[in-house]
C-alpha positions as protocol buffer text, in pm:
chain_id: "A"
residue {
  index: 1
  type: UNK
  ca { x: 6865 y: 372 z: 2207 }
}
residue {
  index: 2
  type: UNK
  ca { x: 6651 y: 625 z: 2034 }
}
residue {
  index: 3
  type: UNK
  ca { x: 6533 y: 572 z: 1683 }
}
residue {
  index: 4
  type: UNK
  ca { x: 6619 y: 833 z: 1432 }
}
residue {
  index: 5
  type: UNK
  ca { x: 6365 y: 968 z: 1190 }
}
residue {
  index: 6
  type: UNK
  ca { x: 6473 y: 1094 z: 855 }
}
residue {
  index: 7
  type: UNK
  ca { x: 6325 y: 1411 z: 722 }
}
residue {
  index: 8
  type: UNK
  ca { x: 6223 y: 1235 z: 403 }
}
residue {
  index: 9
  type: UNK
  ca { x: 5995 y: 979 z: 574 }
}
residue {
  index: 10
  type: UNK
  ca { x: 5646 y: 980 z: 411 }
}
residue {
  index: 11
  type: UNK
  ca { x: 5337 y: 1029 z: 628 }
}
residue {
  index: 12
  type: UNK
  ca { x: 4981 y: 1158 z: 586 }
}
residue {
  index: 13
  type: UNK
  ca { x: 4913 y: 1503 z: 710 }
}
residue {
  index: 14
  type: UNK
  ca { x: 4603 y: 1587 z: 910 }
}
residue {
  index: 15
  type: UNK
  ca { x: 4460 y: 1778 z: 612 }
}
residue {
  index: 16
  type: UNK
  ca { x: 4506 y: 1479 z: 381 }
}
residue {
  index: 17
  type: UNK
  ca { x: 4329 y: 1252 z: 631 }
}
residue {
  index: 18
  type: UNK
  ca { x: 4041 y: 1500 z: 662 }
}
residue {
  index: 19
  type: UNK
  ca { x: 4007 y: 1517 z: 282 }
}
residue {
  index: 20
  type: UNK
  ca { x: 3994 y: 1135 z: 259 }
}
residue {
  index: 21
  type: UNK
  ca { x: 3731 y: 1117 z: 534 }
}
residue {
  index: 22
  type: UNK
  ca { x: 3525 y: 1389 z: 362 }
}
residue {
  index: 23
  type: UNK
  ca { x: 3540 y: 1205 z: 27 }
}
residue {
  index: 24
  type: UNK
  ca { x: 3432 y: 880 z: 197 }
}
residue {
  index: 25
  type: UNK
  ca { x: 3143 y: 1064 z: 365 }
}
residue {
  index: 26
  type: UNK
  ca { x: 3027 y: 1206 z: 31 }
}
residue {
  index: 27
  type: UNK
  ca { x: 3044 y: 862 z: -131 }
}
residue {
  index: 28
  type: UNK
  ca { x: 2845 y: 709 z: 154 }
}
residue {
  index: 29
  type: UNK
  ca { x: 2579 y: 978 z: 120 }
}
residue {
  index: 30
  type: UNK
  ca { x: 2554 y: 913 z: -255 }
}
residue {
  index: 31
  type: UNK
  ca { x: 2523 y: 539 z: -204 }
}
residue {
  index: 32
  type: UNK
  ca { x: 2261 y: 591 z: 65 }
}
residue {
  index: 33
  type: UNK
  ca { x: 2059 y: 819 z: -166 }
}
residue {
  index: 34
  type: UNK
  ca { x: 2074 y: 569 z: -451 }
}
residue {
  index: 35
  type: UNK
  ca { x: 1973 y: 290 z: -213 }
}
residue {
  index: 36
  type: UNK
  ca { x: 1672 y: 491 z: -88 }
}
residue {
  index: 37
  type: UNK
  ca { x: 1571 y: 567 z: -447 }
}
residue {
  index: 38
  type: UNK
  ca { x: 1596 y: 199 z: -545 }
}
residue {
  index: 39
  type: UNK
  ca { x: 1391 y: 90 z: -242 }
}
residue {
  index: 40
  type: UNK
  ca { x: 1119 y: 345 z: -319 }
}
residue {
  index: 41
  type: UNK
  ca { x: 1116 y: 244 z: -684 }
}
residue {
  index: 42
  type: UNK
  ca { x: 1080 y: -122 z: -581 }
}
residue {
  index: 43
  type: UNK
  ca { x: 795 y: -37 z: -343 }
}
residue {
  index: 44
  type: UNK
  ca { x: 615 y: 158 z: -618 }
}
residue {
  index: 45
  type: UNK
  ca { x: 650 y: -137 z: -855 }
}
residue {
  index: 46
  type: UNK
  ca { x: 515 y: -380 z: -593 }
}
residue {
  index: 47
  type: UNK
  ca { x: 222 y: -147 z: -517 }
}
residue {
  index: 48
  type: UNK
  ca { x: 137 y: -118 z: -888 }
}
residue {
  index: 49
  type: UNK
  ca { x: 135 y: -498 z: -919 }
}
residue {
  index: 50
  type: UNK
  ca { x: -81 y: -531 z: -605 }
}
residue {
  index: 51
  type: UNK
  ca { x: -334 y: -274 z: -729 }
}
residue {
  index: 52
  type: UNK
  ca { x: -355 y: -461 z: -1060 }
}
residue {
  index: 53
  type: UNK
  ca { x: -400 y: -798 z: -883 }
}
residue {
  index: 54
  type: UNK
  ca { x: -669 y: -664 z: -649 }
}
residue {
  index: 55
  type: UNK
  ca { x: -846 y: -502 z: -946 }
}
residue {
  index: 56
  type: UNK
  ca { x: -839 y: -833 z: -1136 }
}
residue {
  index: 57
  type: UNK
  ca { x: -984 y: -1009 z: -830 }
}
residue {
  index: 58
  type: UNK
  ca { x: -1260 y: -744 z: -814 }
}
residue {
  index: 59
  type: UNK
  ca { x: -1338 y: -815 z: -1181 }
}
residue {
  index: 60
  type: UNK
  ca { x: -1360 y: -1189 z: -1101 }
}
residue {
  index: 61
  type: UNK
  ca { x: -1591 y: -1105 z: -810 }
}
residue {
  index: 62
  type: UNK
  ca { x: -1809 y: -905 z: -1048 }
}
residue {
  index: 63
  type: UNK
  ca { x: -1829 y: -1189 z: -1299 }
}
residue {
  index: 64
  type: UNK
  ca { x: -1970 y: -1416 z: -1025 }
}
residue {
  index: 65
  type: UNK
  ca { x: -2188 y: -1162 z: -842 }
}
residue {
  index: 66
  type: UNK
  ca { x: -2287 y: -915 z: -1117 }
}
residue {
  index: 67
  type: UNK
  ca { x: -2144 y: -630 z: -907 }
}
residue {
  index: 68
  type: UNK
  ca { x: -1810 y: -514 z: -775 }
}
residue {
  index: 69
  type: UNK
  ca { x: -1732 y: -568 z: -406 }
}
residue {
  index: 70
  type: UNK
  ca { x: -1951 y: -309 z: -238 }
}
residue {
  index: 71
  type: UNK
  ca { x: -2122 y: -242 z: 94 }
}
residue {
  index: 72
  type: UNK
  ca { x: -2235 y: 64 z: 286 }
}
residue {
  index: 73
  type: UNK
  ca { x: -1877 y: 85 z: 423 }
}
residue {
  index: 74
  type: UNK
  ca { x: -1723 y: 113 z: 77 }
}
residue {
  index: 75
  type: UNK
  ca { x: -1998 y: 354 z: -33 }
}
residue {
  index: 76
  type: UNK
  ca { x: -1917 y: 587 z: 258 }
}
residue {
  index: 77
  type: UNK
  ca { x: -1545 y: 633 z: 185 }
}
residue {
  index: 78
  type: UNK
  ca { x: -1415 y: 863 z: -91 }
}
residue {
  index: 79
  type: UNK
  ca { x: -1093 y: 856 z: -289 }
}
residue {
  index: 80
  type: UNK
  ca { x: -1110 y: 1224 z: -372 }
}
residue {
  index: 81
  type: UNK
  ca { x: -975 y: 1507 z: -160 }
}
residue {
  index: 82
  type: UNK
  ca { x: -833 y: 1494 z: 187 }
}
residue {
  index: 83
  type: UNK
  ca { x: -1029 y: 1190 z: 303 }
}
residue {
  index: 84
  type: UNK
  ca { x: -869 y: 971 z: 37 }
}
residue {
  index: 85
  type: UNK
  ca { x: -531 y: 1012 z: 199 }
}
residue {
  index: 86
  type: UNK
  ca { x: -669 y: 904 z: 534 }
}
residue {
  index: 87
  type: UNK
  ca { x: -683 y: 534 z: 444 }
}
residue {
  index: 88
  type: UNK
  ca { x: -609 y: 446 z: 808 }
}
residue {
  index: 89
  type: UNK
  ca { x: -911 y: 644 z: 932 }
}
residue {
  index: 90
  type: UNK
  ca { x: -1204 y: 452 z: 1074 }
}
residue {
  index: 91
  type: UNK
  ca { x: -1403 y: 480 z: 750 }
}
residue {
  index: 92
  type: UNK
  ca { x: -1101 y: 389 z: 539 }
}
residue {
  index: 93
  type: UNK
  ca { x: -1021 y: 81 z: 747 }
}
residue {
  index: 94
  type: UNK
  ca { x: -1384 y: -39 z: 738 }
}
residue {
  index: 95
  type: UNK
  ca { x: -1390 y: -9 z: 358 }
}
residue {
  index: 96
  type: UNK
  ca { x: -1051 y: -183 z: 334 }
}
residue {
  index: 97
  type: UNK
  ca { x: -1160 y: -470 z: 564 }
}
residue {
  index: 98
  type: UNK
  ca { x: -1484 y: -519 z: 369 }
}
residue {
  index: 99
  type: UNK
  ca { x: -1291 y: -531 z: 42 }
}
residue {
  index: 100
  type: UNK
  ca { x: -1046 y: -781 z: 194 }
}
residue {
  index: 101
  type: UNK
  ca { x: -1325 y: -1006 z: 323 }
}
residue {
  index: 102
  type: UNK
  ca { x: -1514 y: -1001 z: -6 }
}
residue {
  index: 103
  type: UNK
  ca { x: -1205 y: -1096 z: -208 }
}
residue {
  index: 104
  type: UNK
  ca { x: -1055 y: -1348 z: 34 }
}
residue {
  index: 105
  type: UNK
  ca { x: -1366 y: -1506 z: 186 }
}
residue {
  index: 106
  type: UNK
  ca { x: -1221 y: -1438 z: 533 }
}
residue {
  index: 107
  type: UNK
  ca { x: -1514 y: -1281 z: 718 }
}
residue {
  index: 108
  type: UNK
  ca { x: -1377 y: -1353 z: 1064 }
}
residue {
  index: 109
  type: UNK
  ca { x: -1047 y: -1182 z: 977 }
}
residue {
  index: 110
  type: UNK
  ca { x: -825 y: -1464 z: 1099 }
}
residue {
  index: 111
  type: UNK
  ca { x: -621 y: -1468 z: 776 }
}
residue {
  index: 112
  type: UNK
  ca { x: -778 y: -1793 z: 650 }
}
residue {
  index: 113
  type: UNK
  ca { x: -1077 y: -1813 z: 413 }
}
residue {
  index: 114
  type: UNK
  ca { x: -1384 y: -1925 z: 608 }
}
residue {
  index: 115
  type: UNK
  ca { x: -1510 y: -2279 z: 552 }
}
residue {
  index: 116
  type: UNK
  ca { x: -1876 y: -2188 z: 578 }
}
residue {
  index: 117
  type: UNK
  ca { x: -2095 y: -1885 z: 622 }
}
residue {
  index: 118
  type: UNK
  ca { x: -2423 y: -1882 z: 813 }
}
residue {
  index: 119
  type: UNK
  ca { x: -2463 y: -2259 z: 804 }
}
residue {
  index: 120
  type: UNK
  ca { x: -2433 y: -2292 z: 426 }
}
residue {
  index: 121
  type: UNK
  ca { x: -2269 y: -2612 z: 305 }
}
residue {
  index: 122
  type: UNK
  ca { x: -2014 y: -2434 z: 90 }
}
residue {
  index: 123
  type: UNK
  ca { x: -1776 y: -2169 z: 208 }
}
residue {
  index: 124
  type: UNK
  ca { x: -1737 y: -1823 z: 62 }
}
residue {
  index: 125
  type: UNK
  ca { x: -1546 y: -1794 z: -262 }
}
residue {
  index: 126
  type: UNK
  ca { x: -1189 y: -1672 z: -241 }
}
residue {
  index: 127
  type: UNK
  ca { x: -1102 y: -1463 z: -546 }
}
residue {
  index: 128
  type: UNK
  ca { x: -731 y: -1440 z: -474 }
}
residue {
  index: 129
  type: UNK
  ca { x: -465 y: -1571 z: -243 }
}
residue {
  index: 130
  type: UNK
  ca { x: -338 y: -1282 z: -35 }
}
residue {
  index: 131
  type: UNK
  ca { x: 20 y: -1303 z: 89 }
}
residue {
  index: 132
  type: UNK
  ca { x: 90 y: -1256 z: 459 }
}
residue {
  index: 133
  type: UNK
  ca { x: 313 y: -958 z: 373 }
}
residue {
  index: 134
  type: UNK
  ca { x: 5 y: -781 z: 233 }
}
residue {
  index: 135
  type: UNK
  ca { x: -184 y: -806 z: 561 }
}
residue {
  index: 136
  type: UNK
  ca { x: -155 y: -594 z: 872 }
}
residue {
  index: 137
  type: UNK
  ca { x: -231 y: -833 z: 1159 }
}
residue {
  index: 138
  type: UNK
  ca { x: -280 y: -746 z: 1524 }
}
residue {
  index: 139
  type: UNK
  ca { x: -376 y: -992 z: 1800 }
}
residue {
  index: 140
  type: UNK
  ca { x: -431 y: -1265 z: 1540 }
}
residue {
  index: 141
  type: UNK
  ca { x: -683 y: -1059 z: 1341 }
}
residue {
  index: 142
  type: UNK
  ca { x: -636 y: -897 z: 1002 }
}
residue {
  index: 143
  type: UNK
  ca { x: -663 y: -521 z: 1047 }
}
residue {
  index: 144
  type: UNK
  ca { x: -625 y: -422 z: 681 }
}
residue {
  index: 145
  type: UNK
  ca { x: -470 y: -491 z: 343 }
}
residue {
  index: 146
  type: UNK
  ca { x: -140 y: -305 z: 350 }
}
residue {
  index: 147
  type: UNK
  ca { x: 72 y: -157 z: 75 }
}
residue {
  index: 148
  type: UNK
  ca { x: 453 y: -187 z: 64 }
}
residue {
  index: 149
  type: UNK
  ca { x: 482 y: 121 z: 291 }
}
residue {
  index: 150
  type: UNK
  ca { x: 275 y: -51 z: 562 }
}
residue {
  index: 151
  type: UNK
  ca { x: -26 y: 178 z: 504 }
}
residue {
  index: 152
  type: UNK
  ca { x: -381 y: 65 z: 429 }
}
residue {
  index: 153
  type: UNK
  ca { x: -491 y: 43 z: 69 }
}
residue {
  index: 154
  type: UNK
  ca { x: -785 y: 268 z: -7 }
}
residue {
  index: 155
  type: UNK
  ca { x: -1103 y: 122 z: -156 }
}
residue {
  index: 156
  type: UNK
  ca { x: -1415 y: 318 z: -242 }
}
residue {
  index: 157
  type: UNK
  ca { x: -1740 y: 273 z: -430 }
}
residue {
  index: 158
  type: UNK
  ca { x: -1879 y: 613 z: -334 }
}
residue {
  index: 159
  type: UNK
  ca { x: -1911 y: 737 z: -693 }
}
residue {
  index: 160
  type: UNK
  ca { x: -2093 y: 418 z: -797 }
}
residue {
  index: 161
  type: UNK
  ca { x: -2332 y: 477 z: -506 }
}
residue {
  index: 162
  type: UNK
  ca { x: -2396 y: 833 z: -625 }
}
residue {
  index: 163
  type: UNK
  ca { x: -2466 y: 707 z: -978 }
}
residue {
  index: 164
  type: UNK
  ca { x: -2710 y: 450 z: -841 }
}
residue {
  index: 165
  type: UNK
  ca { x: -2884 y: 733 z: -655 }
}
residue {
  index: 166
  type: UNK
  ca { x: -2936 y: 911 z: -988 }
}
residue {
  index: 167
  type: UNK
  ca { x: -2662 y: 1176 z: -988 }
}
residue {
  index: 168
  type: UNK
  ca { x: -2303 y: 1121 z: -1098 }
}
residue {
  index: 169
  type: UNK
  ca { x: -2075 y: 1302 z: -856 }
}
residue {
  index: 170
  type: UNK
  ca { x: -1718 y: 1325 z: -991 }
}
residue {
  index: 171
  type: UNK
  ca { x: -1614 y: 1461 z: -652 }
}
residue {
  index: 172
  type: UNK
  ca { x: -1704 y: 1126 z: -494 }
}
residue {
  index: 173
  type: UNK
  ca { x: -1446 y: 920 z: -683 }
}
residue {
  index: 174
  type: UNK
  ca { x: -1232 y: 879 z: -991 }
}
residue {
  index: 175
  type: UNK
  ca { x: -1397 y: 572 z: -1148 }
}
residue {
  index: 176
  type: UNK
  ca { x: -1766 y: 501 z: -1192 }
}
residue {
  index: 177
  type: UNK
  ca { x: -1714 y: 143 z: -1067 }
}
residue {
  index: 178
  type: UNK
  ca { x: -1460 y: 142 z: -782 }
}
residue {
  index: 179
  type: UNK
  ca { x: -1142 y: 318 z: -677 }
}
residue {
  index: 180
  type: UNK
  ca { x: -847 y: 127 z: -538 }
}
residue {
  index: 181
  type: UNK
  ca { x: -526 y: 305 z: -438 }
}
residue {
  index: 182
  type: UNK
  ca { x: -209 y: 323 z: -236 }
}
residue {
  index: 183
  type: UNK
  ca { x: -100 y: 661 z: -105 }
}
residue {
  index: 184
  type: UNK
  ca { x: 261 y: 549 z: -173 }
}
residue {
  index: 185
  type: UNK
  ca { x: 365 y: 676 z: 168 }
}
residue {
  index: 186
  type: UNK
  ca { x: 258 y: 1030 z: 75 }
}
residue {
  index: 187
  type: UNK
  ca { x: -96 y: 1098 z: 201 }
}
residue {
  index: 188
  type: UNK
  ca { x: -89 y: 1469 z: 113 }
}
residue {
  index: 189
  type: UNK
  ca { x: 12 y: 1448 z: -257 }
}
residue {
  index: 190
  type: UNK
  ca { x: -266 y: 1274 z: -449 }
}
residue {
  index: 191
  type: UNK
  ca { x: -65 y: 1297 z: -772 }
}
residue {
  index: 192
  type: UNK
  ca { x: 194 y: 1060 z: -621 }
}
residue {
  index: 193
  type: UNK
  ca { x: -67 y: 795 z: -537 }
}
residue {
  index: 194
  type: UNK
  ca { x: -83 y: 464 z: -720 }
}
residue {
  index: 195
  type: UNK
  ca { x: -440 y: 393 z: -824 }
}
residue {
  index: 196
  type: UNK
  ca { x: -659 y: 210 z: -1072 }
}
residue {
  index: 197
  type: UNK
  ca { x: -756 y: 539 z: -1234 }
}
């Protein structure tokens, strides 16, 4: 027995189904865009908080040592121009690691502040607790302090070095003390960076 269909039976046409699918696609694209924006906004906020925390730790370091964290590695790296965006370069990573060690007291880069240095009875001072999510670790060793985008933070005392040598060079850095920054996932656009300047 064959079923009979009435001519008045309601059904979706192919065009109606395509319109519904297109509308759903547009809504998904909008939601995805909003989600990406919210994630980036959250990362920027976290990076701003991290830069402020690292800067406060550098101030605490200065109050104990009469100088900001600084070595020949941090004096060699600049925050200005194209090199500032290359925080994962050899010079950038050396400056970052030195800054990390001076703030954390972890000179063997195992992620734990050292208990003693060169046979001294007291260990190095740790100026801040650094969360595991802020460290890039490879083979059990800390490679660098990382921002929320997974890139190395930049740290430079090149301008302070120039001032100590007798000539202020504004092209060597933004601050006369130290520069600390995240490229915010955009190495080419310095205006988008998050810094202490």
